[in-house]
A tleap script that builds the chain and sets N, CA, C and O, in Angstrom:
source leaprc.protein.ff14SB
mol = sequence {
  NMET ASP PHE ASP GLN VAL ALA VAL ASN GLY
  ALA ASN SER ASN HIE ILE LYS LYS GLY GLY
  VAL ILE MET ALA SER THR ILE TYR ASP VAL
  ALA ALA ARG ALA GLY LEU SER VAL GLY ALA
  ILE SER LYS TYR ILE ASN ALA LYS SER ILE
  SER VAL ALA ILE LEU LEU PRO MET LEU ASP
  SER THR PHE CYS THR SER MET ILE SER SER
  ILE GLU SER THR LEU LEU PRO LEU GLY TYR
  SER VAL ILE VAL CYS GLU CYS HIE ASN HIE
  ALA GLU MET GLU LEU ARG LYS THR GLN TYR
  LEU ILE ASP ARG MET VAL TYR CGLY
}
set mol.1.N position { -91.262 5.105 -4.865 }
set mol.1.CA position { -90.668 4.657 -4.897 }
set mol.1.C position { -90.893 3.035 -4.478 }
set mol.1.O position { -91.316 2.774 -3.352 }
set mol.2.N position { -90.548 1.817 -5.574 }
set mol.2.CA position { -92.299 0.980 -5.035 }
set mol.2.C position { -90.526 -0.300 -4.786 }
set mol.2.O position { -89.417 -0.458 -5.297 }
set mol.3.N position { -91.467 -0.926 -3.565 }
set mol.3.CA position { -90.415 -2.191 -2.702 }
set mol.3.C position { -90.940 -3.378 -2.888 }
set mol.3.O position { -92.138 -3.603 -2.714 }
set mol.4.N position { -89.867 -4.474 -3.356 }
set mol.4.CA position { -90.711 -5.802 -3.193 }
set mol.4.C position { -90.806 -6.303 -2.141 }
set mol.4.O position { -91.630 -7.207 -2.006 }
set mol.5.N position { -90.000 -5.891 -1.042 }
set mol.5.CA position { -89.612 -6.254 0.229 }
set mol.5.C position { -88.563 -5.788 1.023 }
set mol.5.O position { -87.532 -5.322 0.537 }
set mol.6.N position { -88.855 -5.929 2.678 }
set mol.6.CA position { -87.634 -5.138 3.364 }
set mol.6.C position { -87.198 -6.388 3.331 }
set mol.6.O position { -87.981 -7.339 3.339 }
set mol.7.N position { -84.886 -6.626 3.255 }
set mol.7.CA position { -84.763 -7.721 3.758 }
set mol.7.C position { -83.607 -7.749 4.770 }
set mol.7.O position { -82.452 -7.334 4.672 }
set mol.8.N position { -84.586 -8.663 6.267 }
set mol.8.CA position { -84.513 -8.118 7.521 }
set mol.8.C position { -82.516 -9.062 6.940 }
set mol.8.O position { -82.066 -9.979 6.254 }
set mol.9.N position { -82.126 -8.073 7.750 }
set mol.9.CA position { -80.034 -8.400 8.200 }
set mol.9.C position { -79.743 -8.326 9.505 }
set mol.9.O position { -78.880 -7.572 9.955 }
set mol.10.N position { -80.580 -9.257 10.321 }
set mol.10.CA position { -80.157 -10.276 11.913 }
set mol.10.C position { -81.028 -8.854 12.520 }
set mol.10.O position { -82.192 -8.633 12.187 }
set mol.11.N position { -80.210 -7.918 13.496 }
set mol.11.CA position { -81.586 -6.603 13.965 }
set mol.11.C position { -81.101 -4.830 13.157 }
set mol.11.O position { -81.299 -3.689 13.574 }
set mol.12.N position { -80.383 -5.375 11.816 }
set mol.12.CA position { -80.196 -4.233 10.905 }
set mol.12.C position { -81.139 -4.381 9.830 }
set mol.12.O position { -80.794 -5.262 9.043 }
set mol.13.N position { -82.206 -3.811 9.544 }
set mol.13.CA position { -83.190 -3.666 8.870 }
set mol.13.C position { -82.132 -2.670 7.181 }
set mol.13.O position { -82.500 -1.731 6.474 }
set mol.14.N position { -81.307 -3.194 7.173 }
set mol.14.CA position { -80.100 -2.073 6.051 }
set mol.14.C position { -80.306 -2.395 5.119 }
set mol.14.O position { -79.243 -2.251 4.515 }
set mol.15.N position { -81.690 -3.161 3.839 }
set mol.15.CA position { -81.353 -4.017 2.457 }
set mol.15.C position { -82.533 -3.819 2.518 }
set mol.15.O position { -83.385 -3.517 3.353 }
set mol.16.N position { -82.392 -4.166 0.889 }
set mol.16.CA position { -83.580 -3.778 0.415 }
set mol.16.C position { -84.501 -4.716 -0.772 }
set mol.16.O position { -84.639 -3.910 -1.692 }
set mol.17.N position { -84.917 -5.502 -1.024 }
set mol.17.CA position { -84.748 -6.157 -2.495 }
set mol.17.C position { -85.951 -4.965 -3.703 }
set mol.17.O position { -86.927 -4.216 -3.664 }
set mol.18.N position { -85.111 -5.455 -4.463 }
set mol.18.CA position { -85.517 -4.228 -5.467 }
set mol.18.C position { -85.862 -5.425 -6.322 }
set mol.18.O position { -85.112 -6.339 -5.977 }
set mol.19.N position { -86.649 -5.802 -7.259 }
set mol.19.CA position { -86.954 -6.536 -8.660 }
set mol.19.C position { -86.177 -8.331 -8.776 }
set mol.19.O position { -85.950 -9.065 -9.738 }
set mol.20.N position { -85.964 -8.479 -7.272 }
set mol.20.CA position { -85.324 -9.270 -6.852 }
set mol.20.C position { -83.524 -9.111 -6.631 }
set mol.20.O position { -82.662 -9.990 -6.642 }
set mol.21.N position { -83.430 -7.937 -6.478 }
set mol.21.CA position { -81.888 -8.104 -6.326 }
set mol.21.C position { -82.068 -7.395 -4.637 }
set mol.21.O position { -82.955 -6.605 -4.313 }
set mol.22.N position { -81.043 -7.895 -3.791 }
set mol.22.CA position { -80.842 -7.287 -2.341 }
set mol.22.C position { -79.590 -6.434 -2.912 }
set mol.22.O position { -78.536 -6.813 -3.423 }
set mol.23.N position { -80.258 -4.733 -2.547 }
set mol.23.CA position { -79.157 -3.839 -2.306 }
set mol.23.C position { -79.165 -2.895 -1.153 }
set mol.23.O position { -80.058 -2.771 -0.315 }
set mol.24.N position { -77.767 -2.095 -1.255 }
set mol.24.CA position { -78.357 -1.840 -0.019 }
set mol.24.C position { -78.947 -0.356 0.427 }
set mol.24.O position { -78.543 0.652 -0.154 }
set mol.25.N position { -80.019 -0.271 1.593 }
set mol.25.CA position { -80.775 0.637 1.681 }
set mol.25.C position { -79.445 2.196 1.585 }
set mol.25.O position { -78.270 2.357 1.912 }
set mol.26.N position { -81.053 3.441 0.639 }
set mol.26.CA position { -80.389 4.683 1.165 }
set mol.26.C position { -81.230 5.641 2.467 }
set mol.26.O position { -82.193 5.326 3.167 }
set mol.27.N position { -80.629 6.565 2.437 }
set mol.27.CA position { -81.596 7.040 4.066 }
set mol.27.C position { -83.112 7.349 2.909 }
set mol.27.O position { -84.203 7.523 3.451 }
set mol.28.N position { -82.987 7.391 1.032 }
set mol.28.CA position { -84.200 7.865 0.375 }
set mol.28.C position { -84.857 6.677 0.630 }
set mol.28.O position { -85.969 6.789 1.146 }
set mol.29.N position { -84.542 5.830 0.451 }
set mol.29.CA position { -85.318 4.721 1.226 }
set mol.29.C position { -85.900 4.213 1.562 }
set mol.29.O position { -86.764 3.521 1.025 }
set mol.30.N position { -85.450 4.486 3.339 }
set mol.30.CA position { -85.729 4.251 4.535 }
set mol.30.C position { -86.496 5.055 4.221 }
set mol.30.O position { -87.584 4.494 4.083 }
set mol.31.N position { -86.619 6.893 3.860 }
set mol.31.CA position { -87.889 7.761 4.275 }
set mol.31.C position { -88.925 7.465 3.609 }
set mol.31.O position { -90.060 7.728 4.006 }
set mol.32.N position { -88.686 6.927 2.602 }
set mol.32.CA position { -89.851 6.766 1.264 }
set mol.32.C position { -90.817 5.331 1.554 }
set mol.32.O position { -91.974 5.209 1.152 }
set mol.33.N position { -89.930 4.113 2.479 }
set mol.33.CA position { -90.287 4.039 2.859 }
set mol.33.C position { -91.015 3.919 3.921 }
set mol.33.O position { -91.906 3.130 3.606 }
set mol.34.N position { -91.178 4.293 5.170 }
set mol.34.CA position { -91.561 5.148 6.520 }
set mol.34.C position { -92.234 6.339 5.733 }
set mol.34.O position { -92.766 7.009 6.618 }
set mol.35.N position { -92.465 6.910 4.574 }
set mol.35.CA position { -93.140 7.904 4.556 }
set mol.35.C position { -93.258 8.793 5.234 }
set mol.35.O position { -94.326 9.198 5.693 }
set mol.36.N position { -91.841 9.395 5.470 }
set mol.36.CA position { -90.769 10.542 6.401 }
set mol.36.C position { -89.847 11.457 5.362 }
set mol.36.O position { -89.139 10.965 4.484 }
set mol.37.N position { -89.956 12.566 5.567 }
set mol.37.CA position { -88.822 13.429 4.820 }
set mol.37.C position { -87.657 13.068 5.298 }
set mol.37.O position { -87.466 12.615 6.426 }
set mol.38.N position { -86.816 13.264 4.429 }
set mol.38.CA position { -85.555 12.610 4.451 }
set mol.38.C position { -84.492 13.304 5.949 }
set mol.38.O position { -83.816 12.788 6.839 }
set mol.39.N position { -84.860 14.719 5.540 }
set mol.39.CA position { -84.699 15.278 7.314 }
set mol.39.C position { -85.124 14.793 8.716 }
set mol.39.O position { -84.186 14.585 9.486 }
set mol.40.N position { -86.369 14.575 9.186 }
set mol.40.CA position { -86.543 13.611 9.674 }
set mol.40.C position { -85.851 12.407 9.869 }
set mol.40.O position { -85.617 12.048 11.023 }
set mol.41.N position { -85.459 11.673 8.832 }
set mol.41.CA position { -84.716 10.727 9.128 }
set mol.41.C position { -83.245 10.537 9.268 }
set mol.41.O position { -82.651 9.491 9.530 }
set mol.42.N position { -82.788 11.652 9.062 }
set mol.42.CA position { -81.118 12.162 8.603 }
set mol.42.C position { -81.546 12.222 10.919 }
set mol.42.O position { -81.336 11.204 11.579 }
set mol.43.N position { -81.960 13.221 11.442 }
set mol.43.CA position { -82.511 13.737 12.900 }
set mol.43.C position { -82.484 12.234 13.493 }
set mol.43.O position { -81.907 11.941 14.540 }
set mol.44.N position { -83.115 11.421 12.763 }
set mol.44.CA position { -83.321 10.770 14.114 }
set mol.44.C position { -81.848 8.879 14.289 }
set mol.44.O position { -81.604 8.191 15.280 }
set mol.45.N position { -81.339 8.779 12.928 }
set mol.45.CA position { -80.071 7.786 12.685 }
set mol.45.C position { -79.449 9.296 13.408 }
set mol.45.O position { -80.169 9.306 14.406 }
set mol.46.N position { -78.810 10.225 13.501 }
set mol.46.CA position { -77.932 10.319 13.732 }
set mol.46.C position { -78.167 10.872 15.572 }
set mol.46.O position { -77.199 11.155 16.278 }
set mol.47.N position { -79.306 10.917 15.961 }
set mol.47.CA position { -79.448 11.073 17.132 }
set mol.47.C position { -79.842 9.430 18.184 }
set mol.47.O position { -79.956 9.327 19.405 }
set mol.48.N position { -79.936 8.601 17.346 }
set mol.48.CA position { -79.209 6.759 17.646 }
set mol.48.C position { -78.312 6.593 17.332 }
set mol.48.O position { -77.733 5.891 18.161 }
set mol.49.N position { -77.630 6.858 16.417 }
set mol.49.CA position { -76.195 6.901 16.006 }
set mol.49.C position { -75.493 6.393 17.134 }
set mol.49.O position { -74.914 5.307 17.138 }
set mol.50.N position { -75.573 7.563 18.544 }
set mol.50.CA position { -73.837 8.553 18.741 }
set mol.50.C position { -73.881 7.704 20.439 }
set mol.50.O position { -72.880 7.291 21.024 }
set mol.51.N position { -75.445 7.610 20.998 }
set mol.51.CA position { -75.728 7.780 22.260 }
set mol.51.C position { -75.928 6.508 23.088 }
set mol.51.O position { -77.103 6.139 23.082 }
set mol.52.N position { -75.065 5.711 23.824 }
set mol.52.CA position { -76.111 5.059 24.600 }
set mol.52.C position { -75.624 4.855 26.305 }
set mol.52.O position { -74.533 4.467 26.725 }
set mol.53.N position { -77.042 5.329 27.205 }
set mol.53.CA position { -77.446 5.151 27.986 }
set mol.53.C position { -77.110 4.411 29.285 }
set mol.53.O position { -78.283 4.541 29.636 }
set mol.54.N position { -76.708 3.926 30.041 }
set mol.54.CA position { -76.955 3.831 31.415 }
set mol.54.C position { -78.083 4.366 32.583 }
set mol.54.O position { -78.094 5.463 33.141 }
set mol.55.N position { -78.914 3.360 32.745 }
set mol.55.CA position { -79.762 3.899 34.342 }
set mol.55.C position { -79.119 3.245 34.875 }
set mol.55.O position { -78.407 2.482 34.222 }
set mol.56.N position { -79.074 3.237 36.124 }
set mol.56.CA position { -78.331 2.610 37.131 }
set mol.56.C position { -79.776 3.215 38.838 }
set mol.56.O position { -80.544 4.178 38.821 }
set mol.57.N position { -79.670 2.656 39.453 }
set mol.57.CA position { -80.493 3.064 40.822 }
set mol.57.C position { -79.605 3.882 41.743 }
set mol.57.O position { -80.161 4.441 42.688 }
set mol.58.N position { -78.680 3.982 41.632 }
set mol.58.CA position { -77.466 4.389 42.714 }
set mol.58.C position { -76.344 4.644 42.179 }
set mol.58.O position { -76.138 4.058 41.116 }
set mol.59.N position { -75.235 5.588 42.704 }
set mol.59.CA position { -74.028 5.279 41.642 }
set mol.59.C position { -72.850 4.933 42.599 }
set mol.59.O position { -71.702 4.837 42.165 }
set mol.60.N position { -73.161 4.746 43.914 }
set mol.60.CA position { -72.861 5.179 45.013 }
set mol.60.C position { -71.595 4.020 45.732 }
set mol.60.O position { -70.858 4.143 46.710 }
set mol.61.N position { -71.793 2.818 44.651 }
set mol.61.CA position { -71.085 1.620 44.759 }
set mol.61.C position { -69.796 1.505 43.683 }
set mol.61.O position { -69.900 2.087 42.603 }
set mol.62.N position { -68.538 0.716 44.011 }
set mol.62.CA position { -67.471 0.693 43.299 }
set mol.62.C position { -68.284 -0.458 42.250 }
set mol.62.O position { -67.896 -0.240 41.102 }
set mol.63.N position { -68.932 -1.201 42.275 }
set mol.63.CA position { -69.684 -2.598 41.040 }
set mol.63.C position { -69.782 -1.226 39.914 }
set mol.63.O position { -68.932 -1.198 39.023 }
set mol.64.N position { -70.726 -0.211 39.968 }
set mol.64.CA position { -71.276 0.768 39.035 }
set mol.64.C position { -70.572 1.528 38.279 }
set mol.64.O position { -70.821 1.756 37.095 }
set mol.65.N position { -69.197 2.185 39.224 }
set mol.65.CA position { -68.320 2.611 39.146 }
set mol.65.C position { -67.606 1.933 38.031 }
set mol.65.O position { -67.382 2.463 36.943 }
set mol.66.N position { -67.246 0.670 38.388 }
set mol.66.CA position { -66.739 -0.078 37.068 }
set mol.66.C position { -67.392 -0.956 36.603 }
set mol.66.O position { -66.684 -1.954 36.463 }
set mol.67.N position { -68.679 -1.157 36.192 }
set mol.67.CA position { -68.943 -1.153 34.816 }
set mol.67.C position { -69.286 -0.294 34.379 }
set mol.67.O position { -69.848 -0.550 33.314 }
set mol.68.N position { -69.262 1.539 34.810 }
set mol.68.CA position { -69.178 2.970 33.583 }
set mol.68.C position { -68.179 2.481 33.071 }
set mol.68.O position { -68.127 2.098 31.902 }
set mol.69.N position { -67.397 2.442 33.765 }
set mol.69.CA position { -65.647 2.695 33.435 }
set mol.69.C position { -65.456 1.551 32.067 }
set mol.69.O position { -64.899 2.047 31.089 }
set mol.70.N position { -65.833 0.233 31.957 }
set mol.70.CA position { -65.390 -1.174 31.063 }
set mol.70.C position { -67.042 -0.287 29.985 }
set mol.70.O position { -66.761 -0.165 28.792 }
set mol.71.N position { -68.245 0.141 30.298 }
set mol.71.CA position { -68.681 0.356 28.716 }
set mol.71.C position { -67.878 1.195 28.326 }
set mol.71.O position { -66.934 0.920 27.586 }
set mol.72.N position { -68.178 2.523 28.836 }
set mol.72.CA position { -66.998 3.617 28.404 }
set mol.72.C position { -66.113 3.149 27.219 }
set mol.72.O position { -66.100 3.486 26.035 }
set mol.73.N position { -65.283 2.147 28.023 }
set mol.73.CA position { -63.300 1.699 27.110 }
set mol.73.C position { -64.008 1.452 26.004 }
set mol.73.O position { -63.595 1.499 24.845 }
set mol.74.N position { -65.222 1.153 26.430 }
set mol.74.CA position { -65.882 -0.380 24.605 }
set mol.74.C position { -66.245 0.499 23.535 }
set mol.74.O position { -66.054 0.227 22.350 }
set mol.75.N position { -66.923 1.862 24.079 }
set mol.75.CA position { -67.325 2.719 23.292 }
set mol.75.C position { -67.570 3.866 22.647 }
set mol.75.O position { -68.243 4.261 21.695 }
set mol.76.N position { -66.711 4.346 23.570 }
set mol.76.CA position { -65.896 5.592 22.954 }
set mol.76.C position { -65.432 5.452 22.093 }
set mol.76.O position { -65.889 6.070 21.132 }
set mol.77.N position { -63.958 4.352 21.823 }
set mol.77.CA position { -63.459 4.428 20.623 }
set mol.77.C position { -64.588 3.397 19.095 }
set mol.77.O position { -64.335 2.782 18.059 }
set mol.78.N position { -65.512 3.695 19.704 }
set mol.78.CA position { -66.880 3.071 18.236 }
set mol.78.C position { -67.078 4.143 17.730 }
set mol.78.O position { -67.355 4.247 16.535 }
set mol.79.N position { -66.932 5.574 18.870 }
set mol.79.CA position { -67.467 6.250 18.173 }
set mol.79.C position { -69.147 6.595 18.957 }
set mol.79.O position { -70.004 7.057 18.205 }
set mol.80.N position { -69.481 6.370 20.294 }
set mol.80.CA position { -70.350 6.222 20.794 }
set mol.80.C position { -70.369 7.068 22.126 }
set mol.80.O position { -69.672 6.619 23.036 }
set mol.81.N position { -71.154 8.371 22.393 }
set mol.81.CA position { -71.255 8.646 23.831 }
set mol.81.C position { -72.572 7.924 24.873 }
set mol.81.O position { -73.745 7.618 24.662 }
set mol.82.N position { -71.781 7.867 25.901 }
set mol.82.CA position { -72.234 7.181 26.691 }
set mol.82.C position { -72.843 8.396 27.858 }
set mol.82.O position { -72.200 9.335 28.326 }
set mol.83.N position { -74.403 7.995 28.159 }
set mol.83.CA position { -75.114 8.737 28.797 }
set mol.83.C position { -75.504 8.164 30.029 }
set mol.83.O position { -76.260 7.200 29.912 }
set mol.84.N position { -74.997 8.702 31.903 }
set mol.84.CA position { -75.224 8.019 32.766 }
set mol.84.C position { -76.929 8.777 33.464 }
set mol.84.O position { -77.661 9.737 33.222 }
set mol.85.N position { -76.882 7.876 34.197 }
set mol.85.CA position { -77.930 8.652 34.655 }
set mol.85.C position { -78.118 7.809 36.487 }
set mol.85.O position { -77.319 6.949 36.855 }
set mol.86.N position { -79.060 8.196 37.202 }
set mol.86.CA position { -78.992 7.783 38.492 }
set mol.86.C position { -80.678 8.013 39.440 }
set mol.86.O position { -80.795 8.894 40.293 }
set mol.87.N position { -81.164 7.609 39.285 }
set mol.87.CA position { -82.849 7.498 39.761 }
set mol.87.C position { -82.361 7.602 41.143 }
set mol.87.O position { -81.958 8.669 41.606 }
set mol.88.N position { -82.385 6.802 41.627 }
set mol.88.CA position { -81.818 7.301 43.237 }
set mol.88.C position { -82.768 6.441 43.897 }
set mol.88.O position { -83.326 6.793 44.936 }
set mol.89.N position { -83.012 5.129 43.243 }
set mol.89.CA position { -84.039 3.609 44.247 }
set mol.89.C position { -86.172 4.148 44.037 }
set mol.89.O position { -87.188 3.874 44.676 }
set mol.90.N position { -85.817 5.108 42.609 }
set mol.90.CA position { -86.769 6.093 42.927 }
set mol.90.C position { -87.721 5.669 42.147 }
set mol.90.O position { -87.314 5.971 41.025 }
set mol.91.N position { -89.068 4.990 41.995 }
set mol.91.CA position { -89.465 4.401 40.893 }
set mol.91.C position { -90.192 5.405 40.027 }
set mol.91.O position { -89.971 5.141 38.845 }
set mol.92.N position { -91.186 6.741 40.212 }
set mol.92.CA position { -90.602 7.774 39.116 }
set mol.92.C position { -90.100 8.985 39.231 }
set mol.92.O position { -90.650 9.886 38.598 }
set mol.93.N position { -89.385 9.168 39.746 }
set mol.93.CA position { -87.418 8.825 39.211 }
set mol.93.C position { -87.549 8.058 38.238 }
set mol.93.O position { -87.893 8.695 37.242 }
set mol.94.N position { -87.438 6.999 38.056 }
set mol.94.CA position { -86.794 6.398 36.974 }
set mol.94.C position { -87.275 6.772 35.997 }
set mol.94.O position { -86.670 7.557 35.266 }
set mol.95.N position { -88.605 6.275 35.685 }
set mol.95.CA position { -89.801 7.100 34.699 }
set mol.95.C position { -89.321 8.241 33.639 }
set mol.95.O position { -89.125 8.167 32.426 }
set mol.96.N position { -89.185 9.530 34.732 }
set mol.96.CA position { -88.870 10.816 33.822 }
set mol.96.C position { -87.585 10.058 33.182 }
set mol.96.O position { -87.442 9.945 31.964 }
set mol.97.N position { -86.560 9.490 34.250 }
set mol.97.CA position { -85.207 9.176 33.254 }
set mol.97.C position { -85.524 8.811 32.232 }
set mol.97.O position { -85.174 9.300 31.158 }
set mol.98.N position { -86.147 8.007 32.381 }
set mol.98.CA position { -86.635 6.908 30.977 }
set mol.98.C position { -86.957 7.458 29.906 }
set mol.98.O position { -86.427 7.078 28.862 }
set mol.99.N position { -87.952 8.539 29.908 }
set mol.99.CA position { -89.003 9.588 28.999 }
set mol.99.C position { -87.682 10.283 28.188 }
set mol.99.O position { -87.351 10.193 27.006 }
set mol.100.N position { -86.870 11.253 29.698 }
set mol.100.CA position { -85.949 11.801 28.972 }
set mol.100.C position { -84.982 11.175 27.975 }
set mol.100.O position { -84.392 11.616 26.989 }
set mol.101.N position { -85.018 10.290 28.426 }
set mol.101.CA position { -83.207 9.063 27.396 }
set mol.101.C position { -84.693 9.165 26.098 }
set mol.101.O position { -84.809 10.107 25.314 }
set mol.102.N position { -85.285 8.441 26.141 }
set mol.102.CA position { -86.648 8.487 24.407 }
set mol.102.C position { -86.110 9.559 24.438 }
set mol.102.O position { -84.885 9.670 24.499 }
set mol.103.N position { -86.980 10.622 24.398 }
set mol.103.CA position { -86.703 11.645 23.798 }
set mol.103.C position { -85.787 11.997 23.085 }
set mol.103.O position { -85.933 12.630 22.039 }
set mol.104.N position { -84.587 11.582 23.622 }
set mol.104.CA position { -83.313 12.434 23.319 }
set mol.104.C position { -83.200 10.178 22.408 }
set mol.104.O position { -82.378 9.362 22.826 }
set mol.105.N position { -83.462 10.098 22.121 }
set mol.105.CA position { -83.211 8.782 21.077 }
set mol.105.C position { -82.575 8.011 21.567 }
set mol.105.O position { -82.027 7.309 20.717 }
set mol.106.N position { -82.334 7.744 22.563 }
set mol.106.CA position { -80.397 7.309 22.627 }
set mol.106.C position { -80.187 6.424 22.073 }
set mol.106.O position { -81.323 6.130 21.702 }
set mol.107.N position { -79.294 5.390 21.526 }
set mol.107.CA position { -79.417 4.032 20.923 }
set mol.107.C position { -79.916 2.658 21.656 }
set mol.107.O position { -80.364 1.672 21.072 }
set mol.108.N position { -79.731 2.818 23.129 }
set mol.108.CA position { -79.555 1.497 24.192 }
set mol.108.C position { -79.369 2.303 25.342 }
set mol.108.O position { -79.190 1.778 26.441 }
savepdb mol mol.pdb
quit
């Protein structure tokens, strides 16, 4: 597929410009532009669009649990799952858990 350019819409690159007309991009457009299969793009989109992670040094404070509760009450109605990880104030564990979350392609 021939693309004139990708039109960036804020943080979302979900539009393309074809022949001077800006159109919503499809999964096929994204796959062609990225040089990947539709299946690979679909897996990436599905994995990223449903999970948000919270990585905290410790879960032993009322502030942390209150924050998690507020985040979940905001995101759950929007269809997101919330993953909570505790690194126990250890840098190595923080790196391992961060890599775990990256491997699962969490949204944020």
